[in-house]
All heavy atoms as a GROMACS GRO file, in nm:
protein
  602
    1ALA      N    1   6.738  10.959   9.877
    1ALA     CA    2   6.779  10.994  10.010
    1ALA      C    3   6.869  10.889  10.068
    1ALA      O    4   6.958  10.918  10.145
    1ALA     CB    5   6.658  11.016  10.099
    2ALA      N    6   6.847  10.762  10.033
    2ALA     CA    7   6.930  10.657  10.089
    2ALA      C    8   7.078  10.670  10.052
    2ALA      O    9   7.165  10.652  10.130
    2ALA     CB   10   6.875  10.519  10.048
    3ARG      N   11   7.102  10.704   9.924
    3ARG     CA   12   7.242  10.719   9.884
    3ARG      C   13   7.306  10.839   9.947
    3ARG      O   14   7.431  10.840   9.968
    3ARG     CB   15   7.255  10.721   9.732
    3ARG     CG   16   7.204  10.847   9.669
    3ARG     CD   17   7.233  10.847   9.518
    3ARG     NE   18   7.164  10.954   9.457
    3ARG     CZ   19   7.048  10.947   9.394
    3ARG    NH1   20   6.988  10.831   9.383
    3ARG    NH2   21   6.992  11.051   9.339
    4ARG      N   22   7.232  10.940   9.985
    4ARG     CA   23   7.293  11.058  10.048
    4ARG      C   24   7.329  11.026  10.194
    4ARG      O   25   7.412  11.097  10.250
    4ARG     CB   26   7.192  11.174  10.047
    4ARG     CG   27   7.183  11.240   9.909
    4ARG     CD   28   7.103  11.364   9.913
    4ARG     NE   29   6.965  11.328   9.896
    4ARG     CZ   30   6.864  11.408   9.935
    4ARG    NH1   31   6.888  11.522   9.995
    4ARG    NH2   32   6.740  11.368   9.920
    5SER      N   33   7.264  10.925  10.254
    5SER     CA   34   7.303  10.893  10.394
    5SER      C   35   7.450  10.847  10.402
    5SER      O   36   7.510  10.856  10.505
    5SER     CB   37   7.209  10.787  10.449
    5SER     OG   38   7.228  10.664  10.383
    6GLY      N   39   7.501  10.801  10.293
    6GLY     CA   40   7.640  10.760  10.288
    6GLY      C   41   7.741  10.875  10.307
    6GLY      O   42   7.854  10.857  10.336
    7LEU      N   43   7.689  10.999  10.283
    7LEU     CA   44   7.773  11.118  10.298
    7LEU      C   45   7.823  11.138  10.440
    7LEU      O   46   7.929  11.187  10.463
    7LEU     CB   47   7.698  11.245  10.253
    7LEU     CG   48   7.674  11.255  10.100
    7LEU    CD1   49   7.583  11.372  10.074
    7LEU    CD2   50   7.804  11.271  10.029
    8THR      N   51   7.739  11.102  10.537
    8THR     CA   52   7.775  11.125  10.675
    8THR      C   53   7.850  11.005  10.740
    8THR      O   54   7.907  11.021  10.845
    8THR     CB   55   7.654  11.154  10.761
    8THR    OG1   56   7.562  11.043  10.753
    8THR    CG2   57   7.583  11.284  10.715
    9ARG      N   58   7.849  10.894  10.671
    9ARG     CA   59   7.912  10.775  10.729
    9ARG      C   60   8.061  10.794  10.762
    9ARG      O   61   8.105  10.765  10.875
    9ARG     CB   62   7.894  10.653  10.640
    9ARG     CG   63   7.929  10.521  10.706
    9ARG     CD   64   7.888  10.398  10.627
    9ARG     NE   65   7.747  10.398  10.607
    9ARG     CZ   66   7.690  10.394  10.485
    9ARG    NH1   67   7.759  10.382  10.377
    9ARG    NH2   68   7.556  10.393  10.477
   10PRO      N   69   8.144  10.851  10.674
   10PRO     CA   70   8.282  10.874  10.709
   10PRO      C   71   8.302  10.970  10.822
   10PRO      O   72   8.410  10.961  10.889
   10PRO     CB   73   8.344  10.930  10.580
   10PRO     CG   74   8.246  10.895  10.471
   10PRO     CD   75   8.113  10.889  10.535
   11ILE      N   76   8.203  11.055  10.850
   11ILE     CA   77   8.215  11.152  10.962
   11ILE      C   78   8.170  11.083  11.089
   11ILE      O   79   8.226  11.104  11.196
   11ILE     CB   80   8.132  11.275  10.935
   11ILE    CG1   81   8.170  11.336  10.796
   11ILE    CG2   82   8.143  11.377  11.050
   11ILE    CD1   83   8.310  11.376  10.783
   12ARG      N   84   8.067  11.003  11.082
   12ARG     CA   85   8.011  10.941  11.205
   12ARG      C   86   8.108  10.844  11.267
   12ARG      O   87   8.107  10.826  11.390
   12ARG     CB   88   7.880  10.868  11.174
   12ARG     CG   89   7.762  10.966  11.161
   12ARG     CD   90   7.632  10.895  11.138
   12ARG     NE   91   7.634  10.853  10.999
   12ARG     CZ   92   7.562  10.754  10.946
   12ARG    NH1   93   7.487  10.683  11.024
   12ARG    NH2   94   7.567  10.726  10.818
   13VAL      N   95   8.191  10.778  11.185
   13VAL     CA   96   8.285  10.677  11.237
   13VAL      C   97   8.386  10.738  11.334
   13VAL      O   98   8.397  10.692  11.444
   13VAL     CB   99   8.350  10.600  11.122
   13VAL    CG1  100   8.459  10.508  11.172
   13VAL    CG2  101   8.247  10.521  11.046
   14PRO      N  102   8.464  10.843  11.290
   14PRO     CA  103   8.566  10.896  11.383
   14PRO      C  104   8.511  10.993  11.488
   14PRO      O  105   8.580  11.028  11.583
   14PRO     CB  106   8.664  10.966  11.290
   14PRO     CG  107   8.581  11.010  11.174
   14PRO     CD  108   8.479  10.904  11.160
   15ALA      N  109   8.390  11.040  11.472
   15ALA     CA  110   8.338  11.145  11.557
   15ALA      C  111   8.337  11.112  11.705
   15ALA      O  112   8.382  11.191  11.785
   15ALA     CB  113   8.202  11.191  11.507
   16PRO      N  114   8.281  10.996  11.745
   16PRO     CA  115   8.276  10.971  11.892
   16PRO      C  116   8.419  10.960  11.949
   16PRO      O  117   8.500  10.883  11.906
   16PRO     CB  118   8.204  10.838  11.899
   16PRO     CG  119   8.131  10.819  11.771
   16PRO     CD  120   8.216  10.894  11.672
   17GLY      N  121   8.443  11.041  12.052
   17GLY     CA  122   8.572  11.035  12.122
   17GLY      C  123   8.685  11.102  12.048
   17GLY      O  124   8.799  11.095  12.095
   18SER      N  125   8.658  11.162  11.936
   18SER     CA  126   8.768  11.224  11.859
   18SER      C  127   8.823  11.343  11.933
   18SER      O  128   8.754  11.419  11.997
   18SER     CB  129   8.716  11.267  11.720
   18SER     OG  130   8.819  11.341  11.654
   19GLN      N  131   8.956  11.364  11.920
   19GLN     CA  132   9.019  11.485  11.976
   19GLN      C  133   9.021  11.603  11.879
   19GLN      O  134   9.065  11.710  11.916
   19GLN     CB  135   9.165  11.446  12.014
   19GLN     CG  136   9.170  11.341  12.120
   19GLN     CD  137   9.096  11.376  12.249
   19GLN    OE1  138   9.113  11.486  12.302
   19GLN    NE2  139   9.010  11.287  12.298
   20LEU      N  140   8.978  11.582  11.754
   20LEU     CA  141   8.973  11.690  11.658
   20LEU      C  142   8.865  11.791  11.694
   20LEU      O  143   8.751  11.750  11.720
   20LEU     CB  144   8.949  11.632  11.516
   20LEU     CG  145   9.058  11.537  11.468
   20LEU    CD1  146   9.013  11.472  11.335
   20LEU    CD2  147   9.190  11.612  11.442
   21PRO      N  148   8.901  11.920  11.694
   21PRO     CA  149   8.797  12.021  11.732
   21PRO      C  150   8.674  12.023  11.644
   21PRO      O  151   8.565  12.056  11.692
   21PRO     CB  152   8.874  12.152  11.717
   21PRO     CG  153   9.016  12.119  11.697
   21PRO     CD  154   9.027  11.974  11.661
   22CYS      N  155   8.688  11.982  11.516
   22CYS     CA  156   8.568  11.987  11.428
   22CYS      C  157   8.463  11.884  11.470
   22CYS      O  158   8.349  11.899  11.428
   22CYS     CB  159   8.613  11.967  11.284
   22CYS     SG  160   8.692  11.809  11.250
   23PHE      N  161   8.499  11.784  11.550
   23PHE     CA  162   8.400  11.688  11.594
   23PHE      C  163   8.345  11.715  11.730
   23PHE      O  164   8.262  11.641  11.781
   23PHE     CB  165   8.466  11.545  11.592
   23PHE     CG  166   8.495  11.496  11.455
   23PHE    CD1  167   8.624  11.461  11.421
   23PHE    CD2  168   8.395  11.481  11.360
   23PHE    CE1  169   8.654  11.413  11.291
   23PHE    CE2  170   8.425  11.438  11.232
   23PHE     CZ  171   8.552  11.406  11.197
   24HIS      N  172   8.390  11.819  11.798
   24HIS     CA  173   8.340  11.849  11.933
   24HIS      C  174   8.201  11.907  11.923
   24HIS      O  175   8.171  11.986  11.834
   24HIS     CB  176   8.432  11.943  12.001
   24HIS     CG  177   8.563  11.884  12.037
   24HIS    ND1  178   8.653  11.946  12.119
   24HIS    CD2  179   8.617  11.764  12.009
   24HIS    CE1  180   8.758  11.869  12.135
   24HIS    NE2  181   8.740  11.757  12.066
   25GLY      N  182   8.117  11.866  12.011
   25GLY     CA  183   7.977  11.911  12.008
   25GLY      C  184   7.891  11.821  11.924
   25GLY      O  185   7.941  11.740  11.841
   26SER      N  186   7.763  11.830  11.938
   26SER     CA  187   7.673  11.743  11.867
   26SER      C  188   7.625  11.798  11.733
   26SER      O  189   7.546  11.737  11.664
   26SER     CB  190   7.549  11.713  11.954
   26SER     OG  191   7.484  11.836  11.983
   27SER      N  192   7.678  11.916  11.696
   27SER     CA  193   7.623  11.986  11.578
   27SER      C  194   7.694  11.945  11.449
   27SER      O  195   7.646  11.980  11.343
   27SER     CB  196   7.633  12.136  11.599
   27SER     OG  197   7.768  12.176  11.612
   28THR      N  198   7.806  11.875  11.454
   28THR     CA  199   7.883  11.845  11.335
   28THR      C  200   7.799  11.768  11.232
   28THR      O  201   7.791  11.811  11.116
   28THR     CB  202   8.009  11.763  11.368
   28THR    OG1  203   8.085  11.835  11.467
   28THR    CG2  204   8.090  11.736  11.247
   29ILE      N  205   7.740  11.661  11.268
   29ILE     CA  206   7.659  11.578  11.177
   29ILE      C  207   7.537  11.653  11.131
   29ILE      O  208   7.499  11.657  11.011
   29ILE     CB  209   7.621  11.441  11.238
   29ILE    CG1  210   7.745  11.361  11.275
   29ILE    CG2  211   7.530  11.363  11.141
   29ILE    CD1  212   7.834  11.324  11.162
   30ARG      N  213   7.471  11.720  11.226
   30ARG     CA  214   7.348  11.798  11.191
   30ARG      C  215   7.383  11.911  11.091
   30ARG      O  216   7.312  11.924  10.993
   30ARG     CB  217   7.287  11.859  11.318
   30ARG     CG  218   7.154  11.929  11.292
   30ARG     CD  219   7.099  11.997  11.412
   30ARG     NE  220   7.197  12.087  11.444
   30ARG     CZ  221   7.249  12.141  11.550
   30ARG    NH1  222   7.215  12.124  11.640
   30ARG    NH2  223   7.342  12.219  11.577
   31ASN      N  224   7.493  11.980  11.111
   31ASN     CA  225   7.533  12.085  11.018
   31ASN      C  226   7.568  12.031  10.881
   31ASN      O  227   7.535  12.090  10.778
   31ASN     CB  228   7.656  12.163  11.075
   31ASN     CG  229   7.617  12.245  11.192
   31ASN    OD1  230   7.503  12.275  11.217
   31ASN    ND2  231   7.719  12.290  11.268
   32LEU      N  232   7.632  11.917  10.877
   32LEU     CA  233   7.664  11.853  10.750
   32LEU      C  234   7.537  11.813  10.677
   32LEU      O  235   7.525  11.838  10.554
   32LEU     CB  236   7.750  11.728  10.774
   32LEU     CG  237   7.801  11.656  10.649
   32LEU    CD1  238   7.896  11.744  10.569
   32LEU    CD2  239   7.872  11.528  10.686
   33LYS      N  240   7.441  11.755  10.749
   33LYS     CA  241   7.314  11.719  10.684
   33LYS      C  242   7.240  11.839  10.632
   33LYS      O  243   7.181  11.839  10.528
   33LYS     CB  244   7.229  11.644  10.787
   33LYS     CG  245   7.274  11.503  10.814
   33LYS     CD  246   7.186  11.429  10.913
   33LYS     CE  247   7.229  11.292  10.934
   33LYS     NZ  248   7.142  11.215  11.023
   34GLU      N  249   7.245  11.951  10.709
   34GLU     CA  250   7.177  12.074  10.664
   34GLU      C  251   7.249  12.128  10.538
   34GLU      O  252   7.185  12.173  10.446
   34GLU     CB  253   7.181  12.180  10.774
   34GLU     CG  254   7.083  12.151  10.887
   34GLU     CD  255   7.097  12.250  11.002
   34GLU    OE1  256   7.168  12.351  10.989
   34GLU    OE2  257   7.033  12.224  11.107
   35ARG      N  258   7.378  12.124  10.540
   35ARG     CA  259   7.457  12.176  10.424
   35ARG      C  260   7.426  12.101  10.295
   35ARG      O  261   7.420  12.156  10.186
   35ARG     CB  262   7.605  12.169  10.455
   35ARG     CG  263   7.688  12.227  10.348
   35ARG     CD  264   7.834  12.233  10.390
   35ARG     NE  265   7.907  12.313  10.291
   35ARG     CZ  266   8.016  12.379  10.319
   35ARG    NH1  267   8.067  12.380  10.436
   35ARG    NH2  268   8.074  12.445  10.223
   36PHE      N  269   7.407  11.968  10.308
   36PHE     CA  270   7.375  11.882  10.192
   36PHE      C  271   7.227  11.872  10.170
   36PHE      O  272   7.183  11.793  10.086
   36PHE     CB  273   7.443  11.748  10.206
   36PHE     CG  274   7.590  11.749  10.174
   36PHE    CD1  275   7.680  11.748  10.276
   36PHE    CD2  276   7.633  11.753  10.045
   36PHE    CE1  277   7.817  11.755  10.248
   36PHE    CE2  278   7.769  11.759  10.012
   36PHE     CZ  279   7.861  11.759  10.119
   37HIS      N  280   7.147  11.937  10.251
   37HIS     CA  281   6.998  11.940  10.240
   37HIS      C  282   6.944  11.800  10.237
   37HIS      O  283   6.860  11.763  10.153
   37HIS     CB  284   6.956  12.015  10.113
   37HIS     CG  285   7.010  12.152  10.105
   37HIS    ND1  286   6.963  12.258  10.181
   37HIS    CD2  287   7.116  12.204  10.033
   37HIS    CE1  288   7.032  12.368  10.157
   37HIS    NE2  289   7.124  12.340  10.068
   38MET      N  290   6.990  11.717  10.331
   38MET     CA  291   6.951  11.577  10.330
   38MET      C  292   6.809  11.554  10.378
   38MET      O  293   6.757  11.445  10.369
   38MET     CB  294   7.049  11.502  10.422
   38MET     CG  295   7.189  11.500  10.360
   38MET     SD  296   7.316  11.421  10.457
   38MET     CE  297   7.264  11.250  10.445
   39ASN      N  298   6.742  11.659  10.424
   39ASN     CA  299   6.600  11.647  10.467
   39ASN      C  300   6.506  11.666  10.351
   39ASN      O  301   6.386  11.646  10.363
   39ASN     CB  302   6.569  11.750  10.575
   39ASN     CG  303   6.597  11.889  10.530
   39ASN    OD1  304   6.687  11.916  10.449
   39ASN    ND2  305   6.516  11.985  10.581
   40MET      N  306   6.557  11.699  10.232
   40MET     CA  307   6.473  11.726  10.115
   40MET      C  308   6.451  11.600  10.032
   40MET      O  309   6.538  11.514  10.027
   40MET     CB  310   6.533  11.831  10.027
   40MET     CG  311   6.539  11.969  10.088
   40MET     SD  312   6.604  12.087   9.966
   40MET     CE  313   6.571  12.238  10.045
   41THR      N  314   6.340  11.599   9.963
   41THR     CA  315   6.316  11.493   9.866
   41THR      C  316   6.406  11.519   9.743
   41THR      O  317   6.460  11.630   9.728
   41THR     CB  318   6.171  11.487   9.820
   41THR    OG1  319   6.136  11.610   9.749
   41THR    CG2  320   6.075  11.469   9.940
   42GLU      N  321   6.416  11.420   9.658
   42GLU     CA  322   6.493  11.438   9.533
   42GLU      C  323   6.437  11.554   9.450
   42GLU      O  324   6.514  11.633   9.392
   42GLU     CB  325   6.493  11.311   9.453
   42GLU     CG  326   6.570  11.195   9.516
   42GLU     CD  327   6.721  11.216   9.527
   42GLU    OE1  328   6.778  11.278   9.432
   42GLU    OE2  329   6.775  11.176   9.631
   43GLU      N  330   6.304  11.565   9.446
   43GLU     CA  331   6.239  11.669   9.366
   43GLU      C  332   6.270  11.806   9.427
   43GLU      O  333   6.297  11.902   9.356
   43GLU     CB  334   6.087  11.644   9.358
   43GLU     CG  335   6.049  11.523   9.279
   43GLU     CD  336   6.063  11.394   9.358
   43GLU    OE1  337   6.072  11.395   9.480
   43GLU    OE2  338   6.068  11.286   9.290
   44GLN      N  339   6.259  11.819   9.559
   44GLN     CA  340   6.290  11.946   9.623
   44GLN      C  341   6.434  11.984   9.605
   44GLN      O  342   6.466  12.101   9.578
   44GLN     CB  343   6.259  11.937   9.777
   44GLN     CG  344   6.115  11.925   9.811
   44GLN     CD  345   6.094  11.892   9.957
   44GLN    OE1  346   6.170  11.821  10.017
   44GLN    NE2  347   5.986  11.947  10.015
   45LEU      N  348   6.522  11.885   9.612
   45LEU     CA  349   6.666  11.912   9.593
   45LEU      C  350   6.697  11.955   9.456
   45LEU      O  351   6.774  12.049   9.434
   45LEU     CB  352   6.745  11.786   9.631
   45LEU     CG  353   6.894  11.800   9.640
   45LEU    CD1  354   6.934  11.903   9.742
   45LEU    CD2  355   6.957  11.666   9.676
   46GLN      N  356   6.635  11.894   9.355
   46GLN     CA  357   6.654  11.934   9.216
   46GLN      C  358   6.608  12.077   9.196
   46GLN      O  359   6.682  12.155   9.130
   46GLN     CB  360   6.576  11.839   9.123
   46GLN     CG  361   6.599  11.871   8.980
   46GLN     CD  362   6.538  11.772   8.885
   46GLN    OE1  363   6.488  11.666   8.929
   46GLN    NE2  364   6.536  11.798   8.758
   47LEU      N  365   6.495  12.113   9.247
   47LEU     CA  366   6.445  12.252   9.234
   47LEU      C  367   6.542  12.352   9.303
   47LEU      O  368   6.573  12.454   9.248
   47LEU     CB  369   6.308  12.263   9.295
   47LEU     CG  370   6.242  12.402   9.286
   47LEU    CD1  371   6.223  12.446   9.144
   47LEU    CD2  372   6.105  12.399   9.358
   48LEU      N  373   6.589  12.319   9.423
   48LEU     CA  374   6.685  12.404   9.495
   48LEU      C  375   6.811  12.424   9.412
   48LEU      O  376   6.860  12.536   9.397
   48LEU     CB  377   6.714  12.345   9.629
   48LEU     CG  378   6.826  12.421   9.706
   48LEU    CD1  379   6.780  12.561   9.744
   48LEU    CD2  380   6.869  12.341   9.826
   49ILE      N  381   6.864  12.316   9.358
   49ILE     CA  382   6.988  12.329   9.279
   49ILE      C  383   6.966  12.412   9.154
   49ILE      O  384   7.049  12.493   9.117
   49ILE     CB  385   7.041  12.187   9.244
   49ILE    CG1  386   7.089  12.119   9.371
   49ILE    CG2  387   7.151  12.191   9.138
   49ILE    CD1  388   7.121  11.973   9.357
   50GLU      N  389   6.853  12.391   9.087
   50GLU     CA  390   6.821  12.473   8.968
   50GLU      C  391   6.815  12.621   9.006
   50GLU      O  392   6.862  12.707   8.933
   50GLU     CB  393   6.691  12.424   8.905
   50GLU     CG  394   6.708  12.293   8.835
   50GLU     CD  395   6.573  12.234   8.786
   50GLU    OE1  396   6.467  12.302   8.805
   50GLU    OE2  397   6.570  12.125   8.732
   51GLN      N  398   6.755  12.652   9.123
   51GLN     CA  399   6.744  12.790   9.168
   51GLN      C  400   6.883  12.844   9.198
   51GLN      O  401   6.913  12.962   9.168
   51GLN     CB  402   6.654  12.798   9.291
   51GLN     CG  403   6.509  12.774   9.260
   51GLN     CD  404   6.421  12.760   9.382
   51GLN    OE1  405   6.472  12.742   9.497
   51GLN    NE2  406   6.292  12.769   9.369
   52MET      N  407   6.968  12.764   9.260
   52MET     CA  408   7.103  12.809   9.294
   52MET      C  409   7.186  12.837   9.167
   52MET      O  410   7.258  12.940   9.160
   52MET     CB  411   7.175  12.703   9.380
   52MET     CG  412   7.112  12.692   9.522
   52MET     SD  413   7.175  12.550   9.611
   52MET     CE  414   7.342  12.603   9.652
   53VAL      N  415   7.174  12.749   9.068
   53VAL     CA  416   7.245  12.770   8.943
   53VAL      C  417   7.192  12.894   8.870
   53VAL      O  418   7.274  12.974   8.823
   53VAL     CB  419   7.235  12.642   8.850
   53VAL    CG1  420   7.286  12.669   8.714
   53VAL    CG2  421   7.312  12.526   8.918
   54ASP      N  422   7.062  12.910   8.864
   54ASP     CA  423   7.005  13.032   8.802
   54ASP      C  424   7.054  13.155   8.870
   54ASP      O  425   7.092  13.253   8.805
   54ASP     CB  426   6.851  13.026   8.805
   54ASP     CG  427   6.794  12.924   8.707
   54ASP    OD1  428   6.868  12.879   8.615
   54ASP    OD2  429   6.676  12.888   8.721
   55GLY      N  430   7.056  13.155   9.001
   55GLY     CA  431   7.103  13.269   9.076
   55GLY      C  432   7.253  13.298   9.050
   55GLY      O  433   7.290  13.415   9.037
   56SER      N  434   7.327  13.196   9.041
   56SER     CA  435   7.475  13.213   9.010
   56SER      C  436   7.496  13.268   8.870
   56SER      O  437   7.579  13.353   8.850
   56SER     CB  438   7.547  13.081   9.022
   56SER     OG  439   7.556  13.037   9.154
   57MET      N  440   7.415  13.220   8.777
   57MET     CA  441   7.430  13.272   8.640
   57MET      C  442   7.395  13.419   8.626
   57MET      O  443   7.451  13.486   8.542
   57MET     CB  444   7.343  13.186   8.545
   57MET     CG  445   7.397  13.047   8.528
   57MET     SD  446   7.291  12.930   8.433
   57MET     CE  447   7.249  13.020   8.293
   58ARG      N  448   7.310  13.471   8.713
   58ARG     CA  449   7.273  13.610   8.709
   58ARG      C  450   7.354  13.696   8.802
   58ARG      O  451   7.343  13.820   8.801
   58ARG     CB  452   7.123  13.627   8.747
   58ARG     CG  453   7.029  13.573   8.642
   58ARG     CD  454   6.881  13.611   8.670
   58ARG     NE  455   6.841  13.565   8.804
   58ARG     CZ  456   6.785  13.444   8.832
   58ARG    NH1  457   6.767  13.361   8.730
   58ARG    NH2  458   6.750  13.415   8.951
   59SER      N  459   7.441  13.636   8.878
   59SER     CA  460   7.518  13.709   8.980
   59SER      C  461   7.636  13.787   8.922
   59SER      O  462   7.707  13.736   8.838
   59SER     CB  463   7.571  13.609   9.082
   59SER     OG  464   7.664  13.670   9.169
   60ILE      N  465   7.650  13.910   8.963
   60ILE     CA  466   7.762  13.992   8.917
   60ILE      C  467   7.894  13.935   8.967
   60ILE      O  468   7.997  13.942   8.897
   60ILE     CB  469   7.744  14.142   8.958
   60ILE    CG1  470   7.855  14.228   8.898
   60ILE    CG2  471   7.744  14.154   9.111
   60ILE    CD1  472   7.853  14.240   8.750
   61THR      N  473   7.891  13.878   9.083
   61THR     CA  474   8.019  13.824   9.138
   61THR      C  475   8.062  13.702   9.058
   61THR      O  476   8.185  13.681   9.041
   61THR     CB  477   8.005  13.787   9.286
   61THR    OG1  478   7.896  13.698   9.305
   61THR    CG2  479   7.990  13.912   9.376
   62THR      N  480   7.969  13.625   9.006
   62THR     CA  481   8.003  13.510   8.919
   62THR      C  482   8.068  13.564   8.792
   62THR      O  483   8.172  13.514   8.746
   62THR     CB  484   7.882  13.427   8.888
   62THR    OG1  485   7.831  13.374   9.007
   62THR    CG2  486   7.915  13.315   8.792
   63LYS      N  487   8.007  13.664   8.733
   63LYS     CA  488   8.063  13.728   8.612
   63LYS      C  489   8.202  13.783   8.633
   63LYS      O  490   8.295  13.767   8.551
   63LYS     CB  491   7.966  13.832   8.555
   63LYS     CG  492   7.840  13.774   8.500
   63LYS     CD  493   7.742  13.883   8.460
   63LYS     CE  494   7.614  13.836   8.401
   63LYS     NZ  495   7.547  13.726   8.467
   64LEU      N  496   8.222  13.851   8.747
   64LEU     CA  497   8.352  13.907   8.779
   64LEU      C  498   8.455  13.796   8.798
   64LEU      O  499   8.571  13.807   8.750
   64LEU     CB  500   8.345  13.995   8.906
   64LEU     CG  501   8.268  14.125   8.891
   64LEU    CD1  502   8.247  14.192   9.029
   64LEU    CD2  503   8.340  14.219   8.795
   65TYR      N  504   8.417  13.690   8.870
   65TYR     CA  505   8.510  13.580   8.894
   65TYR      C  506   8.544  13.510   8.761
   65TYR      O  507   8.659  13.474   8.734
   65TYR     CB  508   8.452  13.482   8.993
   65TYR     CG  509   8.546  13.369   9.025
   65TYR    CD1  510   8.655  13.389   9.108
   65TYR    CD2  511   8.528  13.239   8.971
   65TYR    CE1  512   8.743  13.287   9.136
   65TYR    CE2  513   8.619  13.139   9.000
   65TYR     CZ  514   8.723  13.162   9.082
   65TYR     OH  515   8.810  13.062   9.114
   66ASP      N  516   8.446  13.488   8.676
   66ASP     CA  517   8.472  13.426   8.547
   66ASP      C  518   8.566  13.514   8.463
   66ASP      O  519   8.659  13.462   8.399
   66ASP     CB  520   8.341  13.407   8.469
   66ASP     CG  521   8.255  13.296   8.523
   66ASP    OD1  522   8.307  13.218   8.606
   66ASP    OD2  523   8.135  13.285   8.486
   67GLY      N  524   8.549  13.646   8.469
   67GLY     CA  525   8.638  13.736   8.397
   67GLY      C  526   8.782  13.726   8.452
   67GLY      O  527   8.877  13.724   8.377
   68PHE      N  528   8.792  13.722   8.584
   68PHE     CA  529   8.926  13.706   8.642
   68PHE      C  530   8.992  13.577   8.603
   68PHE      O  531   9.108  13.573   8.570
   68PHE     CB  532   8.909  13.711   8.800
   68PHE     CG  533   9.034  13.678   8.875
   68PHE    CD1  534   9.133  13.770   8.891
   68PHE    CD2  535   9.050  13.554   8.930
   68PHE    CE1  536   9.249  13.741   8.957
   68PHE    CE2  537   9.166  13.521   9.000
   68PHE     CZ  538   9.267  13.615   9.013
   69GLN      N  539   8.917  13.467   8.606
   69GLN     CA  540   8.975  13.339   8.566
   69GLN      C  541   9.017  13.344   8.418
   69GLN      O  542   9.121  13.287   8.381
   69GLN     CB  543   8.869  13.225   8.582
   69GLN     CG  544   8.848  13.187   8.728
   69GLN     CD  545   8.972  13.125   8.787
   69GLN    OE1  546   9.049  13.054   8.724
   69GLN    NE2  547   8.994  13.148   8.914
   70TYR      N  548   8.940  13.405   8.336
   70TYR     CA  549   8.975  13.419   8.193
   70TYR      C  550   9.103  13.498   8.176
   70TYR      O  551   9.196  13.458   8.102
   70TYR     CB  552   8.859  13.480   8.114
   70TYR     CG  553   8.893  13.495   7.966
   70TYR    CD1  554   8.899  13.381   7.886
   70TYR    CD2  555   8.920  13.616   7.912
   70TYR    CE1  556   8.929  13.394   7.755
   70TYR    CE2  557   8.951  13.629   7.775
   70TYR     CZ  558   8.955  13.514   7.699
   70TYR     OH  559   8.986  13.529   7.566
   71LEU      N  560   9.112  13.611   8.243
   71LEU     CA  561   9.228  13.700   8.229
   71LEU      C  562   9.354  13.633   8.286
   71LEU      O  563   9.462  13.650   8.228
   71LEU     CB  564   9.203  13.833   8.296
   71LEU     CG  565   9.104  13.923   8.225
   71LEU    CD1  566   9.075  14.047   8.312
   71LEU    CD2  567   9.151  13.966   8.091
   72THR      N  568   9.344  13.571   8.400
   72THR     CA  569   9.464  13.520   8.464
   72THR      C  570   9.501  13.377   8.422
   72THR      O  571   9.619  13.342   8.429
   72THR     CB  572   9.444  13.521   8.619
   72THR    OG1  573   9.335  13.438   8.655
   72THR    CG2  574   9.428  13.663   8.672
   73ASN      N  575   9.407  13.298   8.381
   73ASN     CA  576   9.432  13.157   8.353
   73ASN      C  577   9.384  13.109   8.216
   73ASN      O  578   9.401  12.995   8.182
   73ASN     CB  579   9.369  13.066   8.460
   73ASN     CG  580   9.422  13.100   8.600
   73ASN    OD1  581   9.541  13.111   8.619
   73ASN    ND2  582   9.333  13.116   8.694
   74GLY      N  583   9.316  13.197   8.142
   74GLY     CA  584   9.261  13.151   8.015
   74GLY      C  585   9.145  13.059   8.027
   74GLY      O  586   9.111  12.989   7.933
   75ILE      N  587   9.084  13.057   8.143
   75ILE     CA  588   8.969  12.965   8.168
   75ILE      C  589   8.839  13.040   8.147
   75ILE      O  590   8.817  13.147   8.206
   75ILE     CB  591   8.973  12.909   8.314
   75ILE    CG1  592   9.105  12.829   8.336
   75ILE    CG2  593   8.853  12.821   8.343
   75ILE    CD1  594   9.123  12.792   8.484
   76MET      N  595   8.753  12.986   8.068
   76MET     CA  596   8.624  13.049   8.044
   76MET      C  597   8.515  12.956   8.087
   76MET      O  598   8.510  12.844   8.074
   76MET     CB  599   8.606  13.090   7.903
   76MET     CG  600   8.481  13.166   7.881
   76MET     SD  601   8.487  13.317   7.973
   76MET     CE  602   8.367  13.413   7.900
   0.00000   0.00000   0.00000
């Protein structure tokens, strides 16, 4: 979890007083932490990632996208 805290450091520095719309409001850092699941333990995160990969492997949209990439770019 300690090494993941470094993910928000580049965002926390410019956020206060920034004129960029993406930094307005207090939800920017919270949303980033939620997106990276920074509240989970390493074990919970590993399980979540395994579930996400398994779901992607069974997904029809993944298969369609892989077929598109193969046909258009020769990427498999």
